[in-house]
N, C-alpha and C positions, 0 to 999 in steps of 0.2 A: 291427320288431314293434309291435303296437298297444299302447296303454296299458291299465291294469287295468280302467278303466271300459268300454273297448271290448270287452275279453275277457268281462267280466261280461254285457254286453249281448248279445254273440254267443252265449254259452252259453244265456242265457235264450231267445233266439230259436230256438236249436236244440231246446230242450225243447218250446217251443210248437209247433214244426212236427211233433213226434211222430215223430222218426226212430227211436226205440228202442221205446217201449211205448205202447200205447193208454191213453187216460185211464181206462178202466174198470178196468184192472188195478191202478191206483194210486188208487183212489177214496178210500182212507183217508189217503193222504199229505197232501192239502191240509188235512184236519181236524187232523192232528197239527201241521202247520206253523202253522196259525192259532192253535192252542192254545199253541204254543211262543212265538209272538210276543206273546201276551197275558199274559206272566208277571208283569207289573206290576199286573194287575187284582187285586181282592180275592180272598182264598183261598176262593172258593165251591167246592162240590163238583161234580164232573162224573163221568159214568159212562164207563168205558173197557172195551173187550173185550180180554181177554188171549188169547195164541195158543192156549191150551187151552180156550177157549170160556167162561171165567168173566167175569162182569160185576162190576167193582169200582168203588167210589167213591173218588176221589182229589182232592186240592186242585188246582185249576186251575193255581196258581202252580208246582206241582211237575212239570208236564208238560214234557217235552223231546222234540224230534225225534231219533230214533235213525236215522242214515243207514246204509244198507248192511246192515240187520238181516234182510232178507227173503232167506233162503238156501233154495234149493230142495232138497227131498228127492231121493233117488236116483230115485224113481218120477217125480217132477215134472220132473227134469232130462232125462228122455227126450224130453219134448214140447218142440218148438220154440215160441218166442214167436209168437203168431198174427199173420198179416199182415206178417211181417218176413222179409227175405232179406238178411243182413248182408254187407257188402263192405268191404274195406280198400284204400286207395290210398296208396302210399308214393312221395313225391317225392324222387328221388335227387339232384336239384339242390340240395336244402336240407341234406342229411345231412352232418355233419362228424364223425361218430363220437363224439358227446358221451356216448353209452352210458347216458343217463338212462332210456331206454326199457327197457333190460336191467335196470338197477338197480331200477326201480319194479316190474317183473315179479317179480324175485327177492324183493323185500320183501313184495309182496302175496301171494305164494304160498309164503313161507317156504323159498325155495330157497337152497342154499349157493352160494358164488361160482363153483364149477365146474359148476353146473347152470344152463344158459341156455336158456330157452324161446324167446327172441328173440335171435338171434346176428347180429353185424355182421361181414360179410366185406369184404375189400378186393379187388375184382375188377379184372382187367385182361384184356380179351378177346384182346389180342395185344401183342407188344413194341412195335408201332408205334402203339398206341392209348393213350388216357389212362385211368388207373385211376379208380375211384369206389367210394364206400362203399355197401354193399348190406345193409340190415337184412333178416333172414329169419325170420319167425315161422312157425307152421304155416299152410299155405295153405288149409285147410278146403275141400278140393276137392269139386266136385259129383260127381265120379267117383273117390272115394278108394280107392286100392289098399290102404291100411291096413285099411279096413273089410272089404274082400272076403277078406282072408287071415286075419283073426282067427278062430280056431277056436271061441271061446266067446262071441262077441258082446260082448266087453268094450269094443270100439271101435265106435261107432255114429254115424250122421249124423242130425241133426234136420231138421225141416221148415224151420227158419230158416237152414239152411246150416252151422251149427256142428257140428264133429266133436269128440266127447268120448270120454274113456276112463274107464270105471268101474273103479277100483282094487280094488273088492270082488270083481269078477269076473275081473280080469286074472290070468293064471297065469304071466306072465313068460316066455313062449316066444320073444319078440322077433320073431315073424313080421311084426308091423306095422312094426317098425323096418327090417327088410330090404325090406319092400314099399313103404316111402315113398321115392320117388326124390329127395326134397329133404333127407333127413337131418334132419328136423324134430323127431324124437323122442329122448328121453333115458331111460336106464335108471336106476332107483333101486337102486344096488348096496348101499346100507346104509340103515338106518332114520334118516331125517333128524331132527335135533334141532330142536324148535320154537324160533324165535328171537324173533318179535315177535307172532305171532297168538295169541289166546286159544283155549283148548280149545273145540271146537264139533263138532257132529255132521258127519259126512262128507257131502259133496255133490260129484258129478262136475263141477259148474259151477265150483267153486273148486279142487277136487282137493287139498284140505288137510284133515288131514295126509296127506302122502305115505306110501306103504307100501313097505317093503323088498321087492325082487324084482318090482316092477311098473314100468310105463312111464308117463312123464309128458310133457306137451307144452303148447304154447300153447292156451288155451281161449277166445280172443277175450274174456277176462274176462266170461264168461257170467253170473257172479254180479253184476257191475256193471250189465250190460244189463238184468237183471231188476229192478234198482232205479233204472232210468232214468238211468244214468250211463255215461260214455264209458269205454272200456278204459284201463287204467293206463298203457300205453305211449303212448297218444295224449295224455293230459293231462300226462305227465311230460316229453315232448320239448320242449326250449326253442326249437327252430327251427320247430315246426309241420310236421314232416316227414310225420307219419302222419295220414291222413284216415280217417274211419269213418262208416258210415251204412247206410241201408236202400235197397237198389238198386231196390226196388219203388216207392219215392218219388222215385228218381233224385236223391237228395240226400245229400251227405257233408259232414263237418266235421272240422276239426282242433282245435276248441275256440275258435279265434280267428275263423275265417271259415267260412261255409257256402256250398257251391258245388254246381252241378249235375254229377252224375257223368258223364252223357253229354257235356256240354260240355267238361269237362277232358280226357276221353279223346280227343276229336277235336282239340282245340286243342294238346294236348301229346303226341299220338301215344302214348297209353298202351298198355301191353302186359302180358301175363302171362308169367311166367318159365317157360321150357321148355314152351311152348304145345303143341308137337308130341307131347308124351307122352299127351295125351288125358285128363288128370286134371281139367281145367276148374277151376283154382283160383279162390277167392273173393278173392284178393289180387292187386292190379294195381300196376304200377310206371309212374312217369313218368320218362322218360329224363333222365340227368344233363347236360342241355344248359343253358348259362348258369348254371353253378354259383355259389352264393353264397360258397363258401369254397375255398381251395386244399386239395388232398387232404392235403398234409403236416401241416396243422393238426390233423387227426385222430390224428396220432401223437405229438403234443406232451404231452398230459396223461394218457396211459395208463401203467400200470405196465409194467415190463420183461417180465413173464410174458405179458401180453396183447399187447404189441408183438411178441413173438417169433412169434405166430401168422402174422404177415404177412411174415416174413423171406424167404419163397420167391417173393413177388410181384416181378416184374421191376422195377417202380418202386422198391420198397424196396431191392432189390439195388443199383440204380444210385445211390440216395442214400448208401449206405454206401461206395461206391468212392471212393478218394482222387482229389482233383481236381488 
């Protein structure tokens, strides 16, 4: 892995290349940043515009950048970010079931431990083949079955490729859950108790707070994208397994390195899971060839309850047999 200086440089380069948002949408951000960096200057007054349109005078020294504060309203969340078509690429050769992607997603969306919007499977295609770890988020399909079966329009697809669920409209019929061939959706059986997030207005881009009797799923961290940040799972993964970017720019990044989407697809024989279903997912996989870690390492640091999920995989069965 690269050092911290390299990571910082790569992230800055990623932002410069404009993978997520255009500069116009964030015109105010550089102003806030520059003000924040000048906190040692004399406390002269500056004018700032509040979200409700009021102009206030404050001491320049008191200005601070507030990251992640731009949360879209339900109406705004319907529109995709202009000039963007988001894509995710997961490198199976790097995954060792560290589960940091799942944990970051749960923390960022106030999910309980039994609610996983990105789930990690241990797949083995046949008893003769080698197993591998397989992270599965929502695939944000271009032809999403979940959208076509929703009777109230609670599930919808945006122009930037993201599929969202509006909990204010969701009636809990579970049609979308049965329509999704990837089992990427979870049902909120009870009212979740907020764990870490402050109370805030509801937005489908964050889908917090969740509502009892509704469906939730991976949202590609649309709230992060709106604020020119990578999804939580991408930045949390210590192995750089997950790449994300704008396919219209043919560029993706895992936060450490930025690469051409088309190049990596050709060089590593990238593919989409269950391509024959015709759903056209926005998530691609790189085969687990030349893996960085032995599969059994992913079983070492997880709790017994999580480990029990994999007990029916032939590989795990063989590990438990007496030698």
